[in-house]
PyMOL Python script that loads the backbone (N, CA, C, O; Angstrom):
from pymol import cmd

cmd.read_pdbstr("""\
ATOM      1  N   MET A   1      93.993  64.089 127.207  1.00  0.00           N
ATOM      2  CA  MET A   1      93.020  65.169 127.317  1.00  0.00           C
ATOM      3  C   MET A   1      93.536  66.428 126.617  1.00  0.00           C
ATOM      4  O   MET A   1      93.450  67.536 127.147  1.00  0.00           O
ATOM      5  N   SER A   2      94.061  66.231 125.442  1.00  0.00           N
ATOM      6  CA  SER A   2      94.575  67.390 124.699  1.00  0.00           C
ATOM      7  C   SER A   2      93.445  68.004 123.885  1.00  0.00           C
ATOM      8  O   SER A   2      92.828  67.338 123.053  1.00  0.00           O
ATOM      9  N   SER A   3      93.186  69.266 124.134  1.00  0.00           N
ATOM     10  CA  SER A   3      92.121  69.942 123.398  1.00  0.00           C
ATOM     11  C   SER A   3      92.634  70.335 122.025  1.00  0.00           C
ATOM     12  O   SER A   3      93.816  70.642 121.874  1.00  0.00           O
ATOM     13  N   PRO A   4      91.763  70.330 121.020  1.00  0.00           N
ATOM     14  CA  PRO A   4      92.201  70.719 119.667  1.00  0.00           C
ATOM     15  C   PRO A   4      92.678  72.168 119.651  1.00  0.00           C
ATOM     16  O   PRO A   4      92.103  73.036 120.308  1.00  0.00           O
ATOM     17  N   LYS A   5      93.732  72.404 118.892  1.00  0.00           N
ATOM     18  CA  LYS A   5      94.285  73.763 118.824  1.00  0.00           C
ATOM     19  C   LYS A   5      93.316  74.681 118.081  1.00  0.00           C
ATOM     20  O   LYS A   5      92.834  74.364 116.994  1.00  0.00           O
ATOM     21  N   ARG A   6      93.055  75.803 118.691  1.00  0.00           N
ATOM     22  CA  ARG A   6      92.169  76.778 118.049  1.00  0.00           C
ATOM     23  C   ARG A   6      92.993  77.666 117.129  1.00  0.00           C
ATOM     24  O   ARG A   6      94.099  78.090 117.467  1.00  0.00           O
ATOM     25  N   LYS A   7      92.433  77.934 115.967  1.00  0.00           N
ATOM     26  CA  LYS A   7      93.136  78.815 115.034  1.00  0.00           C
ATOM     27  C   LYS A   7      93.033  80.256 115.534  1.00  0.00           C
ATOM     28  O   LYS A   7      91.982  80.659 116.033  1.00  0.00           O
ATOM     29  N   PRO A   8      94.091  81.024 115.410  1.00  0.00           N
ATOM     30  CA  PRO A   8      94.014  82.434 115.823  1.00  0.00           C
ATOM     31  C   PRO A   8      93.031  83.189 114.945  1.00  0.00           C
ATOM     32  O   PRO A   8      92.822  82.805 113.794  1.00  0.00           O
ATOM     33  N   PRO A   9      92.429  84.242 115.451  1.00  0.00           N
ATOM     34  CA  PRO A   9      91.463  85.008 114.641  1.00  0.00           C
ATOM     35  C   PRO A   9      92.116  85.527 113.368  1.00  0.00           C
ATOM     36  O   PRO A   9      93.275  85.940 113.367  1.00  0.00           O
ATOM     37  N   THR A  10      91.355  85.497 112.298  1.00  0.00           N
ATOM     38  CA  THR A  10      91.912  85.881 110.994  1.00  0.00           C
ATOM     39  C   THR A  10      92.029  87.395 110.914  1.00  0.00           C
ATOM     40  O   THR A  10      91.176  88.074 110.342  1.00  0.00           O
ATOM     41  N   VAL A  11      93.103  87.907 111.500  1.00  0.00           N
ATOM     42  CA  VAL A  11      93.345  89.351 111.461  1.00  0.00           C
ATOM     43  C   VAL A  11      93.984  89.718 110.130  1.00  0.00           C
ATOM     44  O   VAL A  11      93.747  90.802 109.598  1.00  0.00           O
ATOM     45  N   LYS A  12      94.791  88.813 109.597  1.00  0.00           N
ATOM     46  CA  LYS A  12      95.482  89.097 108.337  1.00  0.00           C
ATOM     47  C   LYS A  12      94.492  89.234 107.180  1.00  0.00           C
ATOM     48  O   LYS A  12      94.765  89.946 106.213  1.00  0.00           O
ATOM     49  N   ALA A  13      93.357  88.564 107.272  1.00  0.00           N
ATOM     50  CA  ALA A  13      92.372  88.640 106.184  1.00  0.00           C
ATOM     51  C   ALA A  13      91.674  89.998 106.195  1.00  0.00           C
ATOM     52  O   ALA A  13      91.243  90.481 105.148  1.00  0.00           O
ATOM     53  N   LYS A  14      91.559  90.618 107.374  1.00  0.00           N
ATOM     54  CA  LYS A  14      90.864  91.904 107.459  1.00  0.00           C
ATOM     55  C   LYS A  14      91.797  93.065 107.121  1.00  0.00           C
ATOM     56  O   LYS A  14      91.333  94.140 106.739  1.00  0.00           O
ATOM     57  N   ALA A  15      93.092  92.860 107.257  1.00  0.00           N
ATOM     58  CA  ALA A  15      94.045  93.956 107.040  1.00  0.00           C
ATOM     59  C   ALA A  15      93.958  94.549 105.636  1.00  0.00           C
ATOM     60  O   ALA A  15      93.883  95.771 105.512  1.00  0.00           O
ATOM     61  N   PRO A  16      93.964  93.739 104.566  1.00  0.00           N
ATOM     62  CA  PRO A  16      93.899  94.328 103.214  1.00  0.00           C
ATOM     63  C   PRO A  16      92.640  95.163 103.009  1.00  0.00           C
ATOM     64  O   PRO A  16      92.690  96.183 102.323  1.00  0.00           O
ATOM     65  N   GLU A  17      91.523  94.756 103.584  1.00  0.00           N
ATOM     66  CA  GLU A  17      90.282  95.518 103.420  1.00  0.00           C
ATOM     67  C   GLU A  17      90.429  96.902 104.043  1.00  0.00           C
ATOM     68  O   GLU A  17      89.986  97.900 103.473  1.00  0.00           O
ATOM     69  N   GLU A  18      91.062  96.955 105.233  1.00  0.00           N
ATOM     70  CA  GLU A  18      91.252  98.244 105.895  1.00  0.00           C
ATOM     71  C   GLU A  18      92.174  99.121 105.065  1.00  0.00           C
ATOM     72  O   GLU A  18      91.941 100.323 104.930  1.00  0.00           O
ATOM     73  N   VAL A  19      93.221  98.521 104.508  1.00  0.00           N
ATOM     74  CA  VAL A  19      94.160  99.294 103.693  1.00  0.00           C
ATOM     75  C   VAL A  19      93.445  99.821 102.459  1.00  0.00           C
ATOM     76  O   VAL A  19      93.648 100.969 102.063  1.00  0.00           O
ATOM     77  N   ASN A  20      92.600  98.980 101.846  1.00  0.00           N
ATOM     78  CA  ASN A  20      91.873  99.419 100.653  1.00  0.00           C
ATOM     79  C   ASN A  20      90.925 100.566 100.998  1.00  0.00           C
ATOM     80  O   ASN A  20      90.789 101.515 100.226  1.00  0.00           O
ATOM     81  N   LYS A  21      90.279 100.480 102.139  1.00  0.00           N
ATOM     82  CA  LYS A  21      89.365 101.556 102.539  1.00  0.00           C
ATOM     83  C   LYS A  21      90.135 102.853 102.722  1.00  0.00           C
ATOM     84  O   LYS A  21      89.691 103.914 102.283  1.00  0.00           O
ATOM     85  N   LYS A  22      91.298 102.767 103.378  1.00  0.00           N
ATOM     86  CA  LYS A  22      92.102 103.974 103.578  1.00  0.00           C
ATOM     87  C   LYS A  22      92.553 104.521 102.236  1.00  0.00           C
ATOM     88  O   LYS A  22      92.554 105.734 102.029  1.00  0.00           O
ATOM     89  N   ALA A  23      92.938 103.635 101.318  1.00  0.00           N
ATOM     90  CA  ALA A  23      93.389 104.086  99.994  1.00  0.00           C
ATOM     91  C   ALA A  23      92.239 104.768  99.263  1.00  0.00           C
ATOM     92  O   ALA A  23      92.433 105.802  98.624  1.00  0.00           O
ATOM     93  N   LEU A  24      91.042 104.193  99.355  1.00  0.00           N
ATOM     94  CA  LEU A  24      89.884 104.803  98.681  1.00  0.00           C
ATOM     95  C   LEU A  24      89.583 106.174  99.277  1.00  0.00           C
ATOM     96  O   LEU A  24      89.241 107.106  98.550  1.00  0.00           O
ATOM     97  N   VAL A  25      89.709 106.298 100.594  1.00  0.00           N
ATOM     98  CA  VAL A  25      89.458 107.595 101.236  1.00  0.00           C
ATOM     99  C   VAL A  25      90.477 108.610 100.753  1.00  0.00           C
ATOM    100  O   VAL A  25      90.122 109.746 100.439  1.00  0.00           O
ATOM    101  N   TRP A  26      91.759 108.204 100.690  1.00  0.00           N
ATOM    102  CA  TRP A  26      92.804 109.137 100.239  1.00  0.00           C
ATOM    103  C   TRP A  26      92.586 109.528  98.788  1.00  0.00           C
ATOM    104  O   TRP A  26      92.742 110.697  98.434  1.00  0.00           O
ATOM    105  N   ILE A  27      92.225 108.561  97.936  1.00  0.00           N
ATOM    106  CA  ILE A  27      91.995 108.865  96.515  1.00  0.00           C
ATOM    107  C   ILE A  27      90.802 109.809  96.377  1.00  0.00           C
ATOM    108  O   ILE A  27      90.846 110.768  95.606  1.00  0.00           O
ATOM    109  N   GLY A  28      89.751 109.534  97.120  1.00  0.00           N
ATOM    110  CA  GLY A  28      88.578 110.404  97.065  1.00  0.00           C
ATOM    111  C   GLY A  28      88.908 111.813  97.521  1.00  0.00           C
ATOM    112  O   GLY A  28      88.453 112.785  96.919  1.00  0.00           O
ATOM    113  N   ALA A  29      89.699 111.929  98.582  1.00  0.00           N
ATOM    114  CA  ALA A  29      90.085 113.257  99.073  1.00  0.00           C
ATOM    115  C   ALA A  29      90.932 113.978  98.033  1.00  0.00           C
ATOM    116  O   ALA A  29      90.754 115.174  97.807  1.00  0.00           O
ATOM    117  N   ALA A  30      91.856 113.252  97.398  1.00  0.00           N
ATOM    118  CA  ALA A  30      92.722 113.871  96.386  1.00  0.00           C
ATOM    119  C   ALA A  30      91.887 114.369  95.207  1.00  0.00           C
ATOM    120  O   ALA A  30      92.099 115.476  94.712  1.00  0.00           O
ATOM    121  N   ILE A  31      90.933 113.538  94.760  1.00  0.00           N
ATOM    122  CA  ILE A  31      90.078 113.942  93.635  1.00  0.00           C
ATOM    123  C   ILE A  31      89.247 115.168  94.027  1.00  0.00           C
ATOM    124  O   ILE A  31      89.078 116.093  93.233  1.00  0.00           O
ATOM    125  N   GLY A  32      88.737 115.164  95.247  1.00  0.00           N
ATOM    126  CA  GLY A  32      87.960 116.309  95.716  1.00  0.00           C
ATOM    127  C   GLY A  32      88.789 117.584  95.723  1.00  0.00           C
ATOM    128  O   GLY A  32      88.311 118.639  95.307  1.00  0.00           O
ATOM    129  N   VAL A  33      90.028 117.494  96.193  1.00  0.00           N
ATOM    130  CA  VAL A  33      90.904 118.672  96.224  1.00  0.00           C
ATOM    131  C   VAL A  33      91.176 119.161  94.810  1.00  0.00           C
ATOM    132  O   VAL A  33      91.168 120.365  94.555  1.00  0.00           O
ATOM    133  N   VAL A  34      91.417 118.225  93.882  1.00  0.00           N
ATOM    134  CA  VAL A  34      91.691 118.613  92.492  1.00  0.00           C
ATOM    135  C   VAL A  34      90.472 119.324  91.901  1.00  0.00           C
ATOM    136  O   VAL A  34      90.612 120.355  91.242  1.00  0.00           O
ATOM    137  N   ILE A  35      89.278 118.775  92.136  1.00  0.00           N
ATOM    138  CA  ILE A  35      88.060 119.389  91.591  1.00  0.00           C
ATOM    139  C   ILE A  35      87.879 120.799  92.153  1.00  0.00           C
ATOM    140  O   ILE A  35      87.558 121.729  91.414  1.00  0.00           O
ATOM    141  N   VAL A  36      88.086 120.951  93.457  1.00  0.00           N
ATOM    142  CA  VAL A  36      87.945 122.276  94.075  1.00  0.00           C
ATOM    143  C   VAL A  36      88.966 123.237  93.490  1.00  0.00           C
ATOM    144  O   VAL A  36      88.631 124.383  93.191  1.00  0.00           O
ATOM    145  N   ALA A  37      90.208 122.790  93.319  1.00  0.00           N
ATOM    146  CA  ALA A  37      91.253 123.658  92.776  1.00  0.00           C
ATOM    147  C   ALA A  37      90.904 124.094  91.355  1.00  0.00           C
ATOM    148  O   ALA A  37      91.076 125.262  91.005  1.00  0.00           O
ATOM    149  N   VAL A  38      90.416 123.167  90.540  1.00  0.00           N
ATOM    150  CA  VAL A  38      90.073 123.496  89.150  1.00  0.00           C
ATOM    151  C   VAL A  38      88.923 124.499  89.115  1.00  0.00           C
ATOM    152  O   VAL A  38      88.962 125.462  88.349  1.00  0.00           O
ATOM    153  N   THR A  39      87.905 124.277  89.936  1.00  0.00           N
ATOM    154  CA  THR A  39      86.771 125.207  89.931  1.00  0.00           C
ATOM    155  C   THR A  39      87.203 126.591  90.401  1.00  0.00           C
ATOM    156  O   THR A  39      86.761 127.597  89.845  1.00  0.00           O
ATOM    157  N   VAL A  40      88.054 126.654  91.409  1.00  0.00           N
ATOM    158  CA  VAL A  40      88.529 127.955  91.890  1.00  0.00           C
ATOM    159  C   VAL A  40      89.318 128.655  90.798  1.00  0.00           C
ATOM    160  O   VAL A  40      89.142 129.853  90.577  1.00  0.00           O
ATOM    161  N   LEU A  41      90.191 127.917  90.110  1.00  0.00           N
ATOM    162  CA  LEU A  41      90.977 128.525  89.032  1.00  0.00           C
ATOM    163  C   LEU A  41      90.060 129.021  87.918  1.00  0.00           C
ATOM    164  O   LEU A  41      90.280 130.102  87.372  1.00  0.00           O
ATOM    165  N   LEU A  42      89.035 128.243  87.576  1.00  0.00           N
ATOM    166  CA  LEU A  42      88.113 128.663  86.517  1.00  0.00           C
ATOM    167  C   LEU A  42      87.349 129.919  86.938  1.00  0.00           C
ATOM    168  O   LEU A  42      87.159 130.829  86.130  1.00  0.00           O
ATOM    169  N   LEU A  43      86.918 129.972  88.179  1.00  0.00           N
ATOM    170  CA  LEU A  43      86.177 131.150  88.644  1.00  0.00           C
ATOM    171  C   LEU A  43      87.086 132.377  88.662  1.00  0.00           C
ATOM    172  O   LEU A  43      86.664 133.467  88.276  1.00  0.00           O
ATOM    173  N   VAL A  44      88.321 132.207  89.105  1.00  0.00           N
ATOM    174  CA  VAL A  44      89.240 133.346  89.193  1.00  0.00           C
ATOM    175  C   VAL A  44      89.623 133.826  87.801  1.00  0.00           C
ATOM    176  O   VAL A  44      89.656 135.029  87.543  1.00  0.00           O
ATOM    177  N   SER A  45      89.912 132.888  86.904  1.00  0.00           N
ATOM    178  CA  SER A  45      90.346 133.275  85.559  1.00  0.00           C
ATOM    179  C   SER A  45      89.163 133.806  84.743  1.00  0.00           C
ATOM    180  O   SER A  45      89.339 134.654  83.868  1.00  0.00           O
ATOM    181  N   GLY A  46      87.972 133.308  85.031  1.00  0.00           N
ATOM    182  CA  GLY A  46      86.811 133.747  84.271  1.00  0.00           C
ATOM    183  C   GLY A  46      86.322 135.070  84.797  1.00  0.00           C
ATOM    184  O   GLY A  46      85.343 135.613  84.285  1.00  0.00           O
TER     185      GLY A  46
END
""", "prot")
cmd.dss("prot")
cmd.show_as("cartoon", "prot")
cmd.util.cbc("prot")
cmd.orient("prot")
């Protein structure tokens, strides 16, 4: 009466997606900061 072994939930498959989302958020934030800095410098210098 041995029941078939159930595979553990695929947590490892979801991990890279979460990391990619975090990386995209960080890249987007960095680009946003750069754009704001450039516009501020242009306004101040102009």
